[in-house]
N, C-alpha and C positions, 0 to 999 in steps of 0.2 A: 504493500500500500504506500509505503514511503517513497518508493521510486516513481509511482504514478503521480503523487502529489507534486513532485519537483521535476517532472518531465518538461523539457523546454522545447519551444518552437523556434527552429533556427531562423536566422535573419533571411536567408535565401528563400525559405518557404513562405515567410511572412510577405516578402515582396512579390513572390510568384502568385500568391492568393489574390493580390490586388489586380492582377491581369486577367482574371476570369471575367468574361463579358457580363454575366449576370450580377457580379459583385463589384464591378469597376466603377470608380468615381471619376467625374470629369475633371481634367487638369486645366484650370483657368486662372490661377492666382499668381501674382508676381510678388517681389519683395515689398513693393510699395503697398500692395493690397494687404499683405500680412502685417506690416507696420501700422496701417490704418486700423486693422482689426484689433491689434494689440492696444493701441491708444484708445480705441473705441470702447473696449471692455474695461480698461484700467481706470480711465477718468470717469468717475460716476459717483457711486455712493460715498466713497471715502472722502473725496474732496468737497462734496456738497453737504454731507450729513455728519460723518463720524468725527470730523475735526473738532467740533464743539464739545461733544461728549468726552473725547479723550483729553482735551485741554482742561475742562472743568473738573473731571473726576480723577485724573491720574497724573498728568504731567505739567499742567500750566503752560506758559509760553514755550517750555522745552518740548512741546509736542512736535515742533519742527525737527528736533533730534530724533523723536520717535519715528517720524517718516524716514529719516536717514537710516535708522537701524532696520526698519522693515524693508527698505529698499536694498540694503546690503545683503540681507538674508535672501531676498528674491534674486539678487544679482548672482550670488553663489550658486543658487539652484538653476538659474537661467543658463549659466555656462555648461552645466551638466545636461540640461535639456537640449541645448544647441548641438552638442556632440551626438546625442541619441537621435534627434530629429533629422540630422543630416546623414546619419548612418543607416537608420531604419525609417525611411520616409513612408510610414504607414499610418492610417487613421488609428486613433486610440490613445495617443500620448503615453503617459506613464504606464498604462495598462500594457500596451504593446511592448514597451521597453523592458518591463519586468518579465514578460512572458519569454523574451529572448535570452534573459540572463538568470533570473532567479527561479523560474519554473511556473507551472500552471497554477498551483494553489496560491502562491504569493501574487501572481498576476490577477487571479480572481479577487483576492482581497483588495488590491489597489483599484481594480475596476469597480468593484462594489462601493468602495470609498468615493471614487470620482462621481458615481451616480448620485450619491447623497450630496456631495459638495455642489455639483452643478445644478441639480434639481432645486435644492433649497436656495441656492444663490439666485437662480432665476426668479423664484417665487418672491423672495425678499425684495429684490430690485423692482419687480412688477408692483408690489404693494407700495414701495417708496415712490415710484413714478405716479401711481394713482393719487397719493397724498399731495404731491406738488400740483397735479392737474386740478384736484378739488380746491386747493388753495387759490389757484388762478381763477377758477370758475366762481368761487365765493367772492373774490375781489371784484369780479365783473357783475356781481348780483345774480348769478345763476346758481341754483342749488339743487343738487340731485336729492331724491328721497333718501332718508337715512338707511332704509333697508336695501338700497342699491349702492351704498357706499361702504358697506362693511362696518358702519358705525352706529348701528341701531341697537344700542345697549339696553334700551327700555324693554324690547320684546325678546332679547336674547337671540336675535336672528339678523343676519345681514349678509348680503352677497356683494362683494366689491366688483361691480360689473366692469369698471374701467380696467382694473388689473387683469381680469380674465380676458377681456377683449384685446388688450395689448398682446398677451401671450398668443392668442389665436391668430391675430393678424401677422405677427412675426413668424409664426409657424408656417403660414401660407407663403410668405416671402422665401423662407428657407427651402420649402418644397420646390418652388419654381426654379431656384438655382443659385449657386454660390456667387456667380458674377453679378447677378442682380443684388444679392445681399451685400457684396463689396461696394457697389455703386451707391446703394442707400446709405451704407455706413460711412462712405467718404463724405457725403453731403452733411450728414449729422455730426460727424467728428469735426468738420471744419467749423460748424456753428458753435459747438460747445468749447472747442479750444479757443475760439475768439472770445467767448464769454469769460473763460478762465483768465485770459490775458487782460480783459477789461478789469476784472477783479484785482489783479496784481498791479496794473498800472494806475487805475483810478484810486484803489485803496491805499496806495503808497502815499498819496497826498493827505490822508487822514490819520496817519500813524502818530501816536503820542508815545514818546520813549518811556514815560512813566508806567505804561501798561506792561512793559517787559520786566518790571521789578515786583517780586523776585522772579528771575528767569526760571529757576528750579524751586518751586515752593517748598517750604519745610514739611517734613513728614508729619502726618496726622493719623493717629490711631483710630480705628473704627471697631465696633463690637465684633468679637471673634468667635464666640461660642457656637460651634457646630455649623459655621457658616460655609455652605458648599459653594456660595458665590465667590468666595475668596480664591485667589490664584492657588493652584495645586501646590506649587513650590513652597508657598507660605505654610500650608497645612502640613506638608511633608516634614518640614524642619521646625515646626512649632512656632513660627513667627506670627506675631499678631498681624492680621490683615491691616493694610495701611494705604493711604493715598499719598501721592507726591513723594518728594525725595528722589534720589537717583533711581531707585527701583521703580518709581512711577513712570520713568521714561520707557522702561521695558514693558511694564504693564500696558501702557498706552500703545506701544508698538504692536503688542499682541492683538489689540483692538483695531488699530488703523491698518493692520495687515490685510483686513478685508478689502481695503482700497486697492490692493495690488493683485488680488486674485484675478485670474483671467489671462495673464500673459502666457501661461502654459497652454491656453486654448489655441494659441498660434500653432503649437506643435500638433494639435489634433487635426489641423488642416494640411499637414505635410503631404498627404496623398493627393490632394487637389491642387498642388503647387507645381508650376511648370518646371522649375529647377530647384527642387527642395534642398539639395546639398549646399547650394549657395544662398538661397533666399530665406530659408527658415531661420538659420542663425542670425541673419541681419534683421529679420522681422522681430525676433524675440528680444534681442539686445537693444535694438533701436527704440522700440516702443517702451521698454522698461526704463531706459536712461531718460528719455524725454519726459515721461510721466513723473519720475522721481523728482526731477528738477522743478516741475510745475507744482508738485505737492508741497515741497519745502517752501517755495516762494509764497504760495497761498497761506500756509500755516504762519509764516513770519508776518505777513500783512494783516491777517485777520486778528491774531493775538496782539498786534500793535494798534489796531483800530479800536478794540474793545477789551476791557479787563477780562481775563480768562474766566473769572467767576460769574460774569454776566453773559457769556456767550450762550447762544441758543443751542439746545440739543437737537432740535428738529431741522432748523435751517440756519446754521451759523453764519454763512456768507451773506445771505439776504438780510438777516436781522442786524448784522453788523453795520450795513449801510443804512438801515432804518434808524439805528441808534445815532448815527452821525447826521441825520436829517436829510437823507437822500433816498427817499422811497422809490424813485424812478429806477435807480440802479437795482434796488431789491427786486422789482418786477422783472427786470431783464435777467437777473440771476436765476429767479424762479423758473423763467422760461427756459434758460440754458440748462438748468438741472433736469427739467422734464425731458428735454431733447436728449441730454446726455444719458440718462437712465434708459432710454429706448434702445440705444445701441448696446449697452451693457447687457440688458435682458436678452437681446437677440443673439449675441455672441456666446453667452453662457448656454443658451438653448442649443446653439450650433455645436458647441463642445460636448454637451450632454448626448445629443443624438449620434455623434461620431463615435463616442466611447461605446455606447449601446450597440451600434452597428458593428464595431470591431469584435465585441464579445459574442455577438450573434453569429458572425461569420466564422468564428472559431468553434462554434457549437456549444459554448458555455451558457448561452441563452438560445431560445428557439430560433432555428435557421430561417423561419418565416420573415424575420426582421432584417435579414442580410441582403435582400434583393433591392437593387436600385431602380429608380423610375425609368421606364424605357425611353422617355424623351428627354427628361431633365438630368438624368444620371445622378440623382441625389438619393440618399437613403430615406425615402419618403415615409415608409411604414413606421420606423421608430420615431421619426420626427413628428408625425401626426399623433402617435400614441402618447409620447411624452408631452407634446404641446397641450393635448386635451387634459391629461392628468395634472400638469402643473397649473393650467388655467383654473381648474377646479380648486386646487390647493390654495392658489393665490386669491381666489374669490372668497373662500370661506374662512381663511386663516390669517391671523396676524403673526408674522414670522420674524419680526425685528429682533426678538430676544434670541433667535437661533443663529445670529451672525457668527457667534463664536464657534458654533458647530461646523459651519462652513470653513472657518479658519483652521480648525484642527484637522479637518479632512485634507485641506490643501497642504499643510505642513507635513502631514504623514506621507503624502505623495512625493513631496520634495525629498524626504529622507530615503524613500525607496529608490527614486531616480539616482540620487548620489551614490548609493550603494551599488546600484546596477552598473554604473559607469566603471567602477573599479573592477567588478567581477567580469564584465565583458572585455575589458582591456586585457585581463589575464587569460580568459578562456578563448577569445577570438582576436588575437593580436593581428591576424591576417586581414581583417576587414578594412576596406577603404574608408577612411574618415576624412571628409573634406574639411571638417572643423574638429579640433581636438581640445578638450578641456585642459587648460594649463595646470601644471603642478599636481598631477595625479600621483599618489592618492591624497596629498595634503589638502588640496582645495575641496574635494568631495567630503573628506572628514570634517573640515570646517563647516561645510554646508549642513551636514548631519547635526553637528553640535549646535549650530545657530538655530536651526529649525526646532530642535528638541527644546532649546531654552525658551523659545517663544511659546511652544506647546505647554510647557510647565507653568507659564505665566497666565494661562487660560483658567477659568473657573473649574473647580472640581466637578461640578454638575455637568459641565460640558464633556468631561472625560467619561462620565457615567452614560450619558446619552450616546456617545460615540461607541462605547463598548456594547451597548444593546444593539445598535445597528450592525455591528460586526458579527455578533452572535447570530442574528437573523441571516446574514450573508453566508455564514458557515453552513447553516441548514440548507439554504438554496443550492449551494455548491455540491454538498454530499448527496442530496436527494435528486439533483438533476445534472448539474454541470459536469461532474467527474465522469459520469458514464456516457454523456452525449457529446463530449468534446471531440474535435477532429482527431486529436492525438489518440484518444481512447479508441475511436473507430479504426484508426490506422493500425493500432496494436492488435485488434481483434481480427482484422481482415485476413492476415496470413493463416491464422489458426482455423478460421471458418472456411477458407477457400477449399474447393474440392481437390 
């Protein structure tokens, strides 16, 4: 049984599977398309929403350093992703990489993890988008009924029709084709980057240096008794949960890390890229560097415009301009946030469907979902299924408190990819690598340690939820995936042959 759990799918076979007509995806993306996708998914919830909460509750003005920490952790992982994506240009991202190096069961674990990460991420962003649209409608004097906004607390029922509608519309766009998705994303990304630059440039005129003092607020103790919302590392070592201080920078980094999730989605589109060996590394690194610089600049400006304790948790950028007496800028920012979250939602949904498609093509999920559309050459079946499910979840559920669960899933994937790079370097040194992660194994080890550190700064209850999801995944694998995978069928064929 142990040998079947760790059977690997070699790189050559993974690439060969992508050439089967019924499973082949259309290659239409360039390095620019991938960079736009990366920027499109990274700039969103973090820059428009999480900055205020992280500054008020954990880091103060030093939240800018938290963005740097999170960006460095992502950068270390990005170098590992870039090597894998250029060596194994197959849909599935970390799932495919781990299948080629660690084996089938670890690949299933990471694939199951990515399903959780991307599905919840899409739903969370859709609900956030709906909130901004409701705000804009309210300002214009238009009000949807409470039971259609997910805010009908009086009757205990509500369906967020805007969040659900967004997911369904984006699902239709993804079914039609990647090139159309890229064009839509290009337009939207241009709008929201322009809005972000307006925040940075215009906000710089309203900075008051006194708002930066203290830059790292002093440590403040909070009640500790059995508090599962405290970072796991504090509970492990018996520290009293606290806000601020130097540790607050890392706690905030584990929160704003959500702002960076999605750059790895670029790797899931490797199979649909015209020259993946060259363009995927450029897309990953280019989008990550660009967004990190913008994030740090926004954090510096916003915490300079308004005292960190007064920052809004729901809309910190817009409310900072309101506080300075410039509501027109606030309206523009709200519009940019709504536009920006649209692309985040679409690209997370894209990554979700590609991971599901890759797992189905390998037989770990029903093969029914591994056929591409005869005209559009997109994985339309998993895209439609997941789009409908996520639309329902986004419509009925408020998921903002689950952002940490998305973070832990992403960080877990980073750890697996870093380990996989080291293993594949040793087991398959002959593979052609157009991009090579520098300083192996030192850099991958640093990536593992940095990701683990941020994971330990997440609440203990997040770890419990993650463990429950993993246990469910184990059951699905042993009841279905282990016996239906392509590798399992290939092992049985010689014995069953006449």
